RODO-477783 format. One record per residue: residue number from 1; residue in three letters; chain; x, y, z of N, C-alpha, C in turn. Coordinates in steps of 0.1 Angstrom, whole numbers, plus 5000, padded with zeros to 4 digits. Example, Ala and Ser with C-alpha at 12.3 -4.5 7.8 and 13.67 -1.06 7.14 Angstrom:
% RODO-477783
PT   seq   type   mol   n_east   n_north   n_up   ca_east   ca_north   ca_up   c_east   c_north   c_up
PT     1    ALA     A     5132      4943   5078      5123       4955    5078     5132      4967   5078
PT     2    SER     A     5128      4978   5071      5137       4989    5071     5129      5000   5079
This chain:
% RODO-477783
PT   seq   type   mol   n_east   n_north   n_up   ca_east   ca_north   ca_up   c_east   c_north   c_up
PT     1    UNK     A     5007      4989   4999      5000       4999    5001     5008      5013   5000
PT     2    UNK     A     5008      5022   4991      5013       5034    4992     5006      5045   4994
PT     3    UNK     A     5012      5054   5004      5003       5065    5009     5005      5080   5000
PT     4    UNK     A     4993      5085   4990      4997       5096    4985     4999      5108   4998
PT     5    UNK     A     5010      5106   5005      5011       5120    5014     5025      5119   5017
PT     6    UNK     A     5029      5130   5027      5040       5130    5030     5040      5143   5042
PT     7    UNK     A     5052      5146   5047      5051       5157    5056     5066      5165   5055
PT     8    UNK     A     5065      5180   5058      5073       5187    5057     5076      5193   5069
PT     9    UNK     A     5089      5196   5073      5093       5203    5088     5104      5211   5083
PT    10    UNK     A     5106      5225   5088      5117       5234    5087     5120      5241   5099
PT    11    UNK     A     5131      5242   5100      5136       5249    5113     5150      5258   5105
PT    12    UNK     A     5154      5267   5115      5164       5276    5110     5177      5268   5107
PT    13    UNK     A     5175      5258   5110      5189       5248    5110     5187      5238   5097
PT    14    UNK     A     5176      5233   5097      5174       5220    5085     5159      5220   5081
PT    15    UNK     A     5157      5213   5069      5146       5207    5066     5143      5192   5067
PT    16    UNK     A     5131      5188   5069      5128       5177    5066     5116      5170   5058
PT    17    UNK     A     5118      5164   5048      5107       5157    5039     5108      5144   5037
PT    18    UNK     A     5094      5141   5039      5091       5126    5041     5082      5122   5031
PT    19    UNK     A     5084      5113   5022      5073       5108    5011     5071      5096   5012
PT    20    UNK     A     5054      5096   5010      5050       5080    5014     5047      5075   5000
PT    21    UNK     A     5060      5072   4994      5060       5064    4980     5073      5056   4979
PT    22    UNK     A     5072      5049   4966      5083       5039    4967     5096      5046   4964
PT    23    UNK     A     5106      5043   4971      5117       5051    4968     5124      5052   4955
PT    24    UNK     A     5125      5040   4946      5129       5041    4931     5122      5051   4924
PT    25    UNK     A     5109      5054   4925      5105       5061    4919     5107      5077   4923
PT    26    UNK     A     5107      5078   4937      5109       5089    4943     5122      5095   4941
PT    27    UNK     A     5132      5085   4942      5145       5094    4942     5147      5095   4922
PT    28    UNK     A     5141      5093   4914      5141       5097    4904     5134      5108   4898
PT    29    UNK     A     5121      5110   4908      5114       5118    4904     5114      5133   4914
PT    30    UNK     A     5118      5132   4925      5120       5142    4932     5132      5146   4939
PT    31    UNK     A     5144      5140   4933      5157       5146    4940     5164      5147   4925
PT    32    UNK     A     5170      5160   4924      5180       5163    4915     5192      5154   4913
PT    33    UNK     A     5196      5150   4901      5208       5140    4900     5218      5146   4907
PT    34    UNK     A     5227      5140   4913      5239       5146    4921     5238      5154   4930
PT    35    UNK     A     5226      5156   4936      5223       5164    4948     5225      5161   4961
PT    36    UNK     A     5227      5148   4964      5226       5142    4977     5241      5138   4980
PT    37    UNK     A     5245      5142   4992      5258       5140    4999     5261      5126   5005
PT    38    UNK     A     5249      5122   5012      5248       5109    5022     5236      5101   5019
PT    39    UNK     A     5237      5088   5016      5225       5081    5017     5229      5069   5027
PT    40    UNK     A     5220      5070   5038      5221       5059    5047     5208      5054   5050
PT    41    UNK     A     5209      5039   5050      5197       5032    5051     5199      5018   5054
PT    42    UNK     A     5185      5013   5059      5189       4997    5062     5173      4992   5056
PT    43    UNK     A     5176      4985   5044      5164       4981    5035     5160      4967   5043
PT    44    UNK     A     5149      4962   5039      5147       4948    5044     5156      4938   5038
PT    45    UNK     A     5157      4930   5047      5169       4920    5042     5166      4907   5038
PT    46    UNK     A     5154      4904   5033      5145       4892    5024     5148      4879   5036
PT    47    UNK     A     5148      4881   5050      5150       4869    5057     5137      4867   5065
PT    48    UNK     A     5127      4870   5059      5112       4866    5066     5110      4877   5075
PT    49    UNK     A     5113      4885   5077      5109       4895    5089     5096      4899   5087
PT    50    UNK     A     5088      4899   5097      5072       4899    5095     5069      4915   5099
PT    51    UNK     A     5072      4920   5085      5067       4938    5085     5051      4936   5084
PT    52    UNK     A     5045      4949   5087      5030       4949    5087     5025      4947   5072
PT    53    UNK     A     5033      4953   5062      5026       4950    5049     5036      4944   5038
PT    54    UNK     A     5050      4947   5038      5059       4943    5030     5062      4926   5032
PT    55    UNK     A     5065      4922   5021      5065       4910    5022     5080      4906   5019
PT    56    UNK     A     5088      4901   5030      5099       4900    5031     5105      4887   5027
PT    57    UNK     A     5097      4879   5017      5102       4865    5013     5101      4866   4997
PT    58    UNK     A     5109      4874   4993      5109       4874    4977     5117      4863   4972
PT    59    UNK     A     5120      4860   4962      5128       4849    4956     5143      4856   4955
PT    60    UNK     A     5152      4849   4960      5164       4857    4962     5169      4865   4947
PT    61    UNK     A     5168      4859   4935      5169       4865    4926     5161      4879   4922
PT    62    UNK     A     5148      4879   4926      5139       4891    4922     5145      4902   4936
PT    63    UNK     A     5149      4898   4950      5152       4905    4957     5166      4913   4953
PT    64    UNK     A     5174      4904   4947      5188       4913    4942     5184      4923   4932
PT    65    UNK     A     5178      4917   4925      5174       4924    4910     5166      4940   4916
PT    66    UNK     A     5157      4939   4926      5154       4949    4931     5161      4959   4938
PT    67    UNK     A     5170      4954   4947      5182       4960    4951     5191      4969   4941
PT    68    UNK     A     5192      4959   4928      5201       4963    4920     5193      4979   4913
PT    69    UNK     A     5180      4978   4911      5171       4988    4907     5173      5000   4916
PT    70    UNK     A     5172      4999   4931      5174       5007    4940     5185      5013   4940
PT    71    UNK     A     5199      5005   4936      5212       5010    4937     5214      5020   4924
PT    72    UNK     A     5206      5016   4914      5206       5025    4902     5201      5038   4906
PT    73    UNK     A     5190      5040   4913      5185       5052    4915     5193      5059   4923
PT    74    UNK     A     5197      5051   4935      5206       5060    4945     5218      5066   4939
PT    75    UNK     A     5227      5057   4928      5237       5065    4922     5232      5074   4913
PT    76    UNK     A     5222      5079   4908      5220       5090    4903     5218      5102   4910
PT    77    UNK     A     5211      5098   4922      5209       5109    4931     5222      5113   4939
PT    78    UNK     A     5231      5104   4940      5243       5106    4949     5252      5117   4942
PT    79    UNK     A     5258      5125   4950      5272       5136    4943     5280      5126   4939
PT    80    UNK     A     5289      5131   4931      5303       5123    4929     5314      5120   4944
PT    81    UNK     A     5309      5129   4949      5319       5126    4964     5311      5121   4975
PT    82    UNK     A     5300      5116   4973      5289       5113    4981     5291      5100   4985
PT    83    UNK     A     5283      5094   4997      5287       5082    5002     5272      5075   5006
PT    84    UNK     A     5275      5062   5002      5262       5054    5007     5265      5044   5015
PT    85    UNK     A     5259      5045   5028      5260       5036    5039     5249      5027   5039
PT    86    UNK     A     5252      5014   5038      5239       5002    5036     5242      4994   5048
PT    87    UNK     A     5232      4995   5056      5233       4985    5068     5225      4971   5062
PT    88    UNK     A     5231      4961   5063      5223       4951    5060     5228      4940   5066
PT    89    UNK     A     5219      4927   5070      5222       4918    5075     5219      4903   5070
PT    90    UNK     A     5225      4894   5075      5223       4878    5071     5217      4871   5082
PT    91    UNK     A     5218      4859   5077      5218       4850    5092     5221      4837   5091
PT    92    UNK     A     5226      4831   5102      5234       4820    5103     5229      4807   5091
PT    93    UNK     A     5217      4807   5090      5214       4797    5080     5214      4802   5065
PT    94    UNK     A     5214      4813   5064      5216       4822    5051     5223      4833   5053
PT    95    UNK     A     5238      4831   5052      5248       4841    5052     5250      4848   5038
PT    96    UNK     A     5247      4843   5028      5251       4849    5014     5245      4861   5010
PT    97    UNK     A     5233      4864   5016      5222       4873    5011     5231      4888   5011
PT    98    UNK     A     5237      4891   5019      5245       4905    5020     5254      4905   5009
PT    99    UNK     A     5262      4896   5007      5274       4895    4997     5265      4894   4984
PT   100    UNK     A     5256      4887   4982      5252       4889    4968     5244      4900   4963
PT   101    UNK     A     5239      4910   4974      5235       4922    4972     5248      4932   4968
PT   102    UNK     A     5258      4931   4975      5269       4937    4975     5274      4937   4960
PT   103    UNK     A     5276      4924   4955      5280       4921    4942     5273      4927   4931
PT   104    UNK     A     5258      4928   4934      5252       4934    4924     5254      4948   4925
PT   105    UNK     A     5255      4955   4936      5260       4970    4938     5273      4972   4930
PT   106    UNK     A     5283      4962   4932      5294       4967    4924     5295      4971   4911
PT   107    UNK     A     5285      4968   4904      5282       4972    4889     5284      4987   4889
PT   108    UNK     A     5280      4995   4903      5279       5008    4898     5286      5015   4912
PT   109    UNK     A     5291      5010   4922      5296       5016    4931     5312      5007   4936
PT   110    UNK     A     5321      5014   4940      5332       5008    4947     5327      5007   4963
PT   111    UNK     A     5334      4995   4968      5332       4992    4981     5346      4998   4990
PT   112    UNK     A     5343      5009   4994      5353       5020    5001     5354      5013   5018
PT   113    UNK     A     5349      5010   5023      5350       5005    5036     5337      4996   5041
PT   114    UNK     A     5345      4986   5048      5332       4973    5055     5335      4979   5071
PT   115    UNK     A     5321      4981   5076      5321       4985    5090     5313      4976   5099
PT   116    UNK     A     5316      4969   5107      5308       4959    5115     5302      4965   5127
PT   117    UNK     A     5289      4967   5125      5278       4971    5136     5280      4959   5146
PT   118    UNK     A     5287      4960   5156      5285       4950    5169     5273      4953   5178
PT   119    UNK     A     5264      4943   5179      5254       4947    5189     5256      4942   5202
PT   120    UNK     A     5266      4931   5203      5269       4924    5218     5283      4919   5215
PT   121    UNK     A     5291      4920   5228      5302       4916    5228     5307      4912   5239
PT   122    UNK     A     5314      4902   5244      5319       4894    5254     5336      4893   5255
PT   123    UNK     A     5341      4900   5266      5352       4903    5267     5357      4894   5280
PT   124    UNK     A     5367      4883   5278      5371       4878    5292     5383      4886   5299
PT   125    UNK     A     5382      4886   5313      5393       4896    5318     5407      4891   5314
PT   126    UNK     A     5411      4876   5315      5421       4871    5312     5425      4874   5297
PT   127    UNK     A     5419      4879   5290      5424       4881    5274     5428      4898   5274
PT   128    UNK     A     5426      4906   5286      5428       4919    5284     5441      4922   5296
PT   129    UNK     A     5442      4916   5305      5453       4916    5315     5449      4928   5324
PT   130    UNK     A     5459      4936   5326      5455       4947    5336     5453      4957   5328
PT   131    UNK     A     5443      4958   5322      5436       4969    5315     5430      4978   5323
PT   132    UNK     A     5429      4991   5322      5423       5000    5332     5408      5000   5330
PT   133    UNK     A     5402      4999   5341      5387       4999    5340     5378      4987   5338
PT   134    UNK     A     5387      4975   5334      5381       4963    5334     5388      4955   5345
PT   135    UNK     A     5378      4950   5355      5381       4944    5366     5377      4931   5368
PT   136    UNK     A     5370      4926   5355      5362       4913    5356     5359      4911   5339
PT   137    UNK     A     5351      4897   5340      5348       4897    5326     5333      4906   5323
PT   138    UNK     A     5334      4910   5311      5322       4919    5304     5314      4912   5294
PT   139    UNK     A     5302      4914   5296      5292       4912    5285     5281      4921   5283
PT   140    UNK     A     5281      4926   5273      5274       4939    5273     5266      4937   5257
PT   141    UNK     A     5256      4944   5255      5246       4944    5245     5237      4934   5243
PT   142    UNK     A     5228      4933   5232      5220       4926    5229     5218      4919   5217
PT   143    UNK     A     5212      4907   5214      5211       4900    5205     5201      4887   5207
PT   144    UNK     A     5195      4882   5196      5183       4873    5193     5192      4860   5197
PT   145    UNK     A     5189      4852   5207      5195       4839    5209     5191      4828   5198
PT   146    UNK     A     5202      4822   5195      5198       4810    5186     5198      4798   5190
PT   147    UNK     A     5189      4790   5190      5187       4775    5195     5192      4765   5187
PT   148    UNK     A     5203      4762   5182      5209       4753    5171     5218      4747   5173
PT   149    UNK     A     5221      4734   5172      5233       4728    5173     5246      4730   5164
PT   150    UNK     A     5241      4738   5153      5248       4738    5140     5255      4756   5138
PT   151    UNK     A     5244      4765   5145      5249       4777    5142     5255      4785   5157
PT   152    UNK     A     5262      4796   5156      5265       4805    5169     5255      4818   5167
PT   153    UNK     A     5253      4824   5179      5245       4833    5179     5251      4846   5172
PT   154    UNK     A     5242      4855   5164      5245       4863    5153     5244      4879   5162
PT   155    UNK     A     5258      4881   5163      5258       4894    5172     5263      4907   5164
PT   156    UNK     A     5265      4906   5150      5269       4916    5143     5259      4919   5130
PT   157    UNK     A     5260      4931   5121      5258       4934    5109     5266      4940   5104
PT   158    UNK     A     5262      4943   5091      5274       4950    5082     5268      4961   5078
PT   159    UNK     A     5277      4974   5078      5276       4985    5071     5285      4989   5060
PT   160    UNK     A     5280      4986   5047      5289       4990    5037     5289      5001   5033
PT   161    UNK     A     5302      5006   5032      5304       5022    5028     5308      5020   5014
PT   162    UNK     A     5300      5026   5004      5301       5026    4992     5301      5037   4985
PT   163    UNK     A     5311      5041   4974      5313       5052    4970     5312      5053   4952
PT   164    UNK     A     5312      5063   4944      5313       5059    4932     5329      5058   4925
PT   165    UNK     A     5338      5063   4932      5351       5058    4928     5361      5054   4939
PT   166    UNK     A     5357      5053   4952      5365       5049    4961     5374      5056   4967
PT   167    UNK     A     5373      5067   4965      5383       5081    4970     5376      5092   4977
PT   168    UNK     A     5365      5086   4986      5359       5099    4993     5366      5103   5005
PT   169    UNK     A     5370      5114   5007      5378       5114    5021     5366      5116   5031
PT   170    UNK     A     5373      5113   5045      5364       5110    5054     5369      5117   5067
PT   171    UNK     A     5359      5122   5077      5364       5128    5086     5364      5118   5101
PT   172    UNK     A     5375      5109   5098      5377       5096    5108     5376      5102   5120
PT   173    UNK     A     5381      5112   5127      5381       5115    5140     5366      5120   5146
PT   174    UNK     A     5359      5123   5137      5347       5127    5141     5338      5117   5148
PT   175    UNK     A     5341      5103   5146      5336       5092    5151     5347      5086   5159
PT   176    UNK     A     5358      5092   5164      5371       5089    5167     5368      5084   5185
PT   177    UNK     A     5376      5078   5190      5379       5074    5204     5392      5078   5212
PT   178    UNK     A     5391      5084   5222      5405       5087    5230     5411      5075   5229
PT   179    UNK     A     5426      5077   5231      5436       5068    5234     5435      5063   5250
PT   180    UNK     A     5436      5051   5249      5436       5045    5261     5449      5049   5272
PT   181    UNK     A     5460      5043   5263      5473       5049    5268     5479      5063   5262
PT   182    UNK     A     5477      5070   5271      5478       5086    5269     5489      5088   5263
PT   183    UNK     A     5503      5081   5265      5516       5082    5260     5517      5080   5244
PT   184    UNK     A     5507      5074   5236      5505       5073    5223     5503      5086   5215
PT   185    UNK     A     5496      5097   5224      5494       5110    5217     5508      5118   5213
PT   186    UNK     A     5516      5113   5220      5531       5122    5216     5539      5112   5208
PT   187    UNK     A     5533      5097   5208      5544       5088    5203     5541      5087   5188
PT   188    UNK     A     5527      5088   5186      5523       5086    5169     5525      5100   5163
PT   189    UNK     A     5531      5099   5148      5534       5112    5143     5518      5118   5138
PT   190    UNK     A     5509      5111   5134      5496       5112    5132     5486      5123   5141
PT   191    UNK     A     5491      5118   5155      5481       5120    5164     5484      5135   5170
PT   192    UNK     A     5477      5144   5165      5476       5156    5172     5469      5161   5185
PT   193    UNK     A     5460      5150   5187      5452       5152    5198     5448      5139   5206
PT   194    UNK     A     5440      5140   5216      5438       5127    5223     5426      5120   5220
PT   195    UNK     A     5428      5117   5204      5415       5109    5195     5423      5102   5185
PT   196    UNK     A     5418      5090   5182      5422       5083    5174     5410      5075   5164
PT   197    UNK     A     5412      5071   5152      5401       5065    5145     5398      5052   5151
PT   198    UNK     A     5385      5053   5153      5376       5040    5158     5381      5029   5150
PT   199    UNK     A     5380      5027   5139      5383       5015    5133     5369      5013   5127
PT   200    UNK     A     5368      4998   5121      5355       4993    5113     5347      4985   5123
PT   201    UNK     A     5351      4986   5137      5339       4979    5144     5332      4989   5155
PT   202    UNK     A     5321      4989   5153      5312       5001    5160     5303      4992   5168
PT   203    UNK     A     5305      4993   5184      5295       4988    5192     5285      4999   5196
PT   204    UNK     A     5273      4994   5191      5261       5004    5191     5250      4993   5196
PT   205    UNK     A     5247      4992   5210      5236       4984    5212     5222      4990   5208
PT   206    UNK     A     5209      4980   5204      5198       4988    5204     5189      4986   5217
PT   207    UNK     A     5179      4995   5215      5169       4993    5228     5161      4981   5224
PT   208    UNK     A     5159      4975   5239      5151       4961    5239     5137      4962   5244
PT   209    UNK     A     5127      4958   5240      5116       4958    5249     5115      4951   5260
PT   210    UNK     A     5112      4958   5273      5117       4949    5285     5099      4943   5288
PT   211    UNK     A     5089      4945   5282      5077       4940    5287     5073      4930   5275
PT   212    UNK     A     5067      4918   5279      5061       4909    5268     5049      4914   5264
PT   213    UNK     A     5044      4924   5270      5030       4932    5266     5031      4943   5257
PT   214    UNK     A     5045      4948   5258      5045       4959    5248     5047      4954   5233
PT   215    UNK     A     5043      4959   5223      5047       4952    5210     5057      4963   5205
PT   216    UNK     A     5065      4957   5195      5077       4967    5189     5070      4975   5181
PT   217    UNK     A     5076      4989   5179      5070       4995    5167     5073      4992   5155
PT   218    UNK     A     5086      4985   5155      5091       4980    5140     5099      4970   5141
PT   219    UNK     A     5098      4957   5135      5104       4946    5139     5120      4946   5132
PT   220    UNK     A     5125      4956   5126      5138       4958    5124     5146      4969   5124
PT   221    UNK     A     5143      4979   5133      5152       4992    5135     5163      4992   5135
PT   222    UNK     A     5168      5001   5133      5184       5004    5135     5185      5018   5147
PT   223    UNK     A     5193      5018   5157      5194       5031    5164     5196      5043   5159
PT   224    UNK     A     5193      5053   5161      5197       5068    5157     5211      5068   5155
PT   225    UNK     A     5218      5064   5165      5233       5065    5166     5241      5059   5152
PT   226    UNK     A     5234      5050   5148      5243       5046    5136     5243      5056   5124
PT   227    UNK     A     5229      5060   5119      5231       5073    5110     5240      5085   5114
PT   228    UNK     A     5237      5088   5125      5244       5099    5132     5259      5096   5126
PT   229    UNK     A     5265      5086   5131      5280       5082    5131     5281      5082   5115
PT   230    UNK     A     5273      5074   5107      5275       5075    5092     5279      5091   5086
PT   231    UNK     A     5269      5099   5091      5270       5113    5085     5281      5119   5091
PT   232    UNK     A     5286      5116   5104      5298       5124    5109     5310      5118   5102
PT   233    UNK     A     5308      5104   5102      5321       5099    5093     5323      5104   5078
PT   234    UNK     A     5311      5107   5073      5315       5114    5058     5320      5127   5059
PT   235    UNK     A     5315      5133   5069      5320       5148    5072     5308      5158   5071
PT   236    UNK     A     5305      5160   5084      5294       5169    5085     5294      5184   5081
PT   237    UNK     A     5306      5189   5077      5306       5200    5071     5304      5201   5057
PT   238    UNK     A     5306      5188   5051      5305       5187    5035     5289      5180   5036
PT   239    UNK     A     5283      5177   5044      5268       5171    5041     5259      5181   5042
PT   240    UNK     A     5252      5183   5029      5242       5194    5028     5229      5187   5031
PT   241    UNK     A     5229      5174   5024      5215       5168    5024     5216      5154   5023
PT   242    UNK     A     5207      5148   5031      5210       5131    5032     5196      5125   5031
PT   243    UNK     A     5195      5113   5023      5184       5107    5022     5183      5093   5029
PT   244    UNK     A     5174      5088   5032      5172       5074    5036     5160      5071   5027
PT   245    UNK     A     5162      5061   5019      5152       5053    5010     5141      5045   5018
PT   246    UNK     A     5144      5040   5026      5136       5028    5034     5136      5035   5052
PT   247    UNK     A     5129      5047   5053      5129       5054    5065     5125      5047   5077
PT   248    UNK     A     5115      5036   5074      5111       5030    5088     5103      5040   5095
PT   249    UNK     A     5106      5036   5108      5100       5046    5119     5109      5060   5124
PT   250    UNK     A     5120      5062   5113      5126       5075    5113     5141      5078   5122
PT   251    UNK     A     5146      5067   5122      5158       5069    5132     5169      5079   5121
PT   252    UNK     A     5170      5075   5110      5178       5084    5101     5174      5102   5100
PT   253    UNK     A     5161      5101   5099      5155       5113    5101     5159      5121   5114
PT   254    UNK     A     5158      5113   5125      5159       5120    5141     5176      5123   5138
PT   255    UNK     A     5182      5116   5135      5196       5119    5134     5199      5132   5128
PT   256    UNK     A     5194      5135   5115      5198       5145    5108     5192      5158   5114
PT   257    UNK     A     5178      5155   5120      5175       5167    5130     5184      5172   5139
PT   258    UNK     A     5189      5161   5147      5201       5164    5157     5212      5171   5151
PT   259    UNK     A     5217      5165   5140      5228       5173    5133     5226      5185   5130
PT   260    UNK     A     5214      5191   5122      5211       5199    5119     5214      5200   5103
PT   261    UNK     A     5212      5187   5095      5214       5190    5080     5199      5185   5076
PT   262    UNK     A     5198      5189   5062      5186       5186    5055     5184      5169   5053
PT   263    UNK     A     5170      5166   5052      5167       5153    5051     5158      5150   5043
PT   264    UNK     A     5158      5138   5033      5147       5135    5025     5144      5120   5030
PT   265    UNK     A     5132      5114   5031      5132       5098    5034     5119      5095   5024
PT   266    UNK     A     5117      5081   5024      5107       5074    5018     5104      5065   5025
PT   267    UNK     A     5088      5063   5026      5082       5048    5033     5069      5047   5028
PT   268    UNK     A     5067      5034   5025      5054       5032    5019     5044      5025   5029
PT   269    UNK     A     5050      5023   5041      5039       5019    5051     5034      5033   5059
PT   270    UNK     A     5019      5030   5059      5014       5043    5065     5017      5044   5079
PT   271    UNK     A     5016      5032   5087      5019       5029    5102     5034      5038   5104
PT   272    UNK     A     5043      5033   5098      5057       5035    5100     5060      5051   5100
PT   273    UNK     A     5054      5054   5085      5055       5067    5083     5050      5077   5091
PT   274    UNK     A     5039      5073   5099      5031       5081    5111     5038      5081   5123
PT   275    UNK     A     5048      5070   5126      5055       5070    5137     5068      5079   5135
PT   276    UNK     A     5072      5078   5122      5085       5086    5118     5081      5101   5121
PT   277    UNK     A     5071      5105   5120      5063       5120    5120     5066      5123   5134
PT   278    UNK     A     5058      5114   5140      5060       5115    5156     5073      5117   5161
PT   279    UNK     A     5082      5112   5155      5098       5110    5161     5106      5122   5156
PT   280    UNK     A     5102      5125   5144      5107       5141    5140     5103      5149   5151
PT   281    UNK     A     5088      5149   5150      5083       5160    5159     5091      5163   5172
PT   282    UNK     A     5093      5152   5183      5098       5149    5192     5112      5156   5192
PT   283    UNK     A     5120      5152   5183      5135       5154    5181     5132      5172   5181
PT   284    UNK     A     5124      5176   5171      5126       5192    5169     5122      5198   5183
PT   285    UNK     A     5112      5192   5191      5108       5200    5200     5121      5197   5211
PT   286    UNK     A     5126      5186   5212      5137       5185    5220     5150      5194   5217
PT   287    UNK     A     5151      5197   5203      5160       5208    5202     5157      5221   5204
PT   288    UNK     A     5143      5225   5200      5140       5238    5206     5141      5239   5221
PT   289    UNK     A     5139      5231   5228      5139       5231    5243     5154      5235   5246
PT   290    UNK     A     5160      5227   5239      5178       5226    5243     5184      5241   5240
PT   291    UNK     A     5177      5248   5232      5182       5261    5228     5174      5273   5236
């Protein structure tokens, strides 16, 4: 079901436009070629997720072809120096999906970075020794347990950073972390401050539903922090406009509101689109109160 609607919000910092229509059509009709600096999105993974209306059980060849059509539309809208951050995952019993999509997108994009979104991690005290702040075994984050004699729990997803030529400069320290050993600040030639590149493993837990009586607003959301970090990594000063072709309940729109950059999103499900509108309004209100 497509909804012939959308919403527009504008502040002195940025604008938000969300369209209730198919992204392939919308990218071609509503966006000028080469006008988008960052595309950050998490499309359906075709793993049988129970969305309210979308059928997540396409034949693999049909799904990959659809992702290819979407990639063509994104390529046309993206600036030559733009970045596409594609969050996608598989499952232990079907791990090839993300790579088949990636190979299809390779026809139009270069794979510049592979980021691993780590949702849960366990660290044994014996493996870190006398590390500052770690006094025992640590296990943080959340994942969906797998009850199988063949597979281990799946605690991460991919964020493929795709660009047109593989040569887009990044603001690596914008999502950097401080040095644990402060002596490295003076030791390394490239270190001008107490901050280093985070690398390609991002630990970002997602919120869980504590009560069984409370229904998830969306079966496959990603945290606001993910699109926020992607935009910052591309370079906030070089980002004028961001697009999310699969908006869901609005994580990327909220991130852009908080960052003060223009945003365009597409979403065909009326319920998700309505939740995204509420989320954007709440983010705008929070920003107004903060100022």
